[in-house]
N, C-alpha and C positions, 0 to 999 in steps of 0.2 A: 558248692555247687553240686546238685544232684548228678548221678549218673546216666540220665537220660531215661527216655521211654520209646519204646518201638510198638507201633499198633499193626496187629496182623488182622486184616479184614478178609472174612470168607464171604464172597459176594452172593452165594446162594443162601436160602433160609434154613438149611437143614442143620440144626445143633449138633447132631452127630459126627457131622464132618468138623464142626468147630472144636468139639472136645477133643477128637483125633489129632487135630493141628496142635492143641494146647499140649496133649501128652507127648506129640513128637518132638516139641520144641524145649522139653525140660533140659537136654544137655547143654542148650545155649544159654539158660539162665544161669550165669556164673556170679560169684561173689564179687561185687565191685563194678559188675557189667550193668549195662542198660535193663530196665524193667522191660519185659515183653507181654503184651496183653493180647488176647484174641477176642474178636467180637464177630456177630453175624450180622450181616446186612438183613434186617428181618422183612424188607419190602422185596427181597431178590425172589427169584423162582427157586423151587425146592433143589433143583439141579440145573446147572448151566450146561447145556446139551445141544443148543444150536446157535446160530448166528443172532436170530432174534433175542434169544435170552442174554448173549452177549451185550447187544446193544440196550437192553431195557436196564441194564445196572450202570450204565456208564454215568449219567449225570447223578443218580443217587450216591454214587462212590465219590465223586467230586464234591458234592455238597459235604459229604460226611468228612472228607478231607479237610475241606475250608473250615468246618467247625471245630476240628480238634487241634486248637493253636498251642495247646500244651505238649505236642508230640513231637519228637526230633526226627522221626523216620517211619514211613508206612512201607507194609507190604500187601500187595493184592494176591490173595491166595486163591487164584483160579488160573488153570494153565492156558486159558485164552488171553491171560492178561486184559481183561475188560478195563477200559476206562483208564488204562496207564497212562496215556499222554495228556488227557484231559486232567487226570489228576495230578500230573507234573506241572500244568498250567496253573493249578489251584493253589500250590504252595511252593514256598523257598526251600522247603525241607526235601530230602531224597525219598523218592517213591521207587519201590522195586517191584518188578513183575516176576511171578515165579518162573514163567516159561523161559523168557530172556535169562533170568539167573540161572537156572537149571541147566541151559544149554552152554552157557559161558563155563559153568562149574564142570559139565561133563567134558569139555574140550580140554580142561587142564588135568585130566584123569586118563584120557584115552584118545585114540586116533579117530575112530568111528562109534557115534552113539546110536543106540536105538531107543524107541520111545513106545511104551506101552499106553496106548489109547483106551479111554472108556469105551467109546463105540466108534464104528466106521464112520458114521457121518462127521465126526470130530476132526478126522485126518486132514480133509482138504483146508480146513481152517488153520490147522497147525502149519501144513506144509506152506500156506500163504506167508504166515508170519517168518518161517524159515527163509523163504525167498527174500522178503524183505531185510531180513538180517544178512543175507549173503551168505549163508551156510548150509544151504541145501546139500551140496556135495559131501559134506561131512556125515549126513545121515545114513546109516546102514540102512534102516527100514523103519516104518512105524506100524505097530499091528495092533488090533482092537481087542478087547476083552469081550465085546458085545454084552455090556452090562449097563445098569444105570448107575449114576452119581451115588444115590443112595445104597445100591447093592455092594459098591465097592467100600463103602464105608462101614457096613455092617452085614454084609452077605457071608453066609457060612461057607460058601464056596470059592470066595474071592482068592485066597493065597493058592489054592491048586491052579486057579486059572492063570494067576500071576506067573507061577512057575512054568506052567506050559508056554505061555506066550511069551515070556522072557527067555526061555530056553531057546525057542525058536529064533529069536532075534540073536542070541549068540552064537547058536550052532549052525543055523541055516543062512543067516544074513551077514555074519561076521562082526557085529556089534561087540566092542570091547569094553563098553560101558553102559548102561541102561539107565534110562530117566522114566520116573513115574509119571505119567502124563495127566494126573489129576490128583488134587490136594487130598482128595477122599481116599486114597491109597496109603497115606503117610504111615499108618501103623505097621504096615507090613515090610518096611524098607529093609531093616537088619535081617529079618527071616529070609527075604528074597536074595539079598546079596549073599547069605551063607549058602543058599541053595544052588545059585547060579555060578559062584566062584568068580565074579567079577563086580567091579565097583557099581553100586546102584544109588543113583542120586534121587533124593526126595527134593523136588524143586523148592518146597516151602522151607526146608531147613536151609538149602543153598542161598536163598533170598535174605533170611533172616541172619544168615552168617554175615552176608556182605552188610546189612543194615548195621550189625553189631560193630563190625569195622569202621562203617562212617560215623556211627555216632561216638565211638571211642576217640577217634582221630579229631572230630569236632571239639570234643571235650579237652583233649589235650592241648589243641590249638588255642582254646579259649584260656586256659590255665597259663599257658605261656605267653599269651598276649598276643599270638599271631592270628590274623584273619582267617576265618574258614574259609575253603575253596567255594566260589560261588556255585 
């Protein structure tokens, strides 16, 4: 029996973002663990920055999940969790959204979390999701970088902006853990954590860590002859 396969899908068409995800997930590629593959939804917008962008990738994501029958778990690597529920309907395998996973992970590391958003217009969308999760009261604040997704992935000033915005979340808003609110910020997680002195959660790493656990447990159950959880 193989160790399994996890597919991490970047719903935007920016290959630089996908490359950053692939690099950030290297620590989770462990000996004997599931393979972790990253792919780009080529028909997606260059950056998912509006509700229209979110809705535009929902059905393409579901079709992609349906087509990958050889995959043991999926991760939707966009902080708006586009298509999460329709993808869960499209497969019996686990599907993880990075906002949901990032928030759950943050709650295990601190009392109140702050979120660094790409742009201000993303924040109402994120807050709606938190209300649906029933966790808005645990949010210290969400502040924007006021950059594009492409700029967060490759901009020269991204890290300085992250330090400034993350510092305000910690020092002014009382956050004791910070979530990076875009998959394109993944490569800055470790440096930002060192600069801020609090845990910084890359939500894609958080989601993939959950996927690794789910796949490993399913494999162990199969080897033991125990039915996997539905």
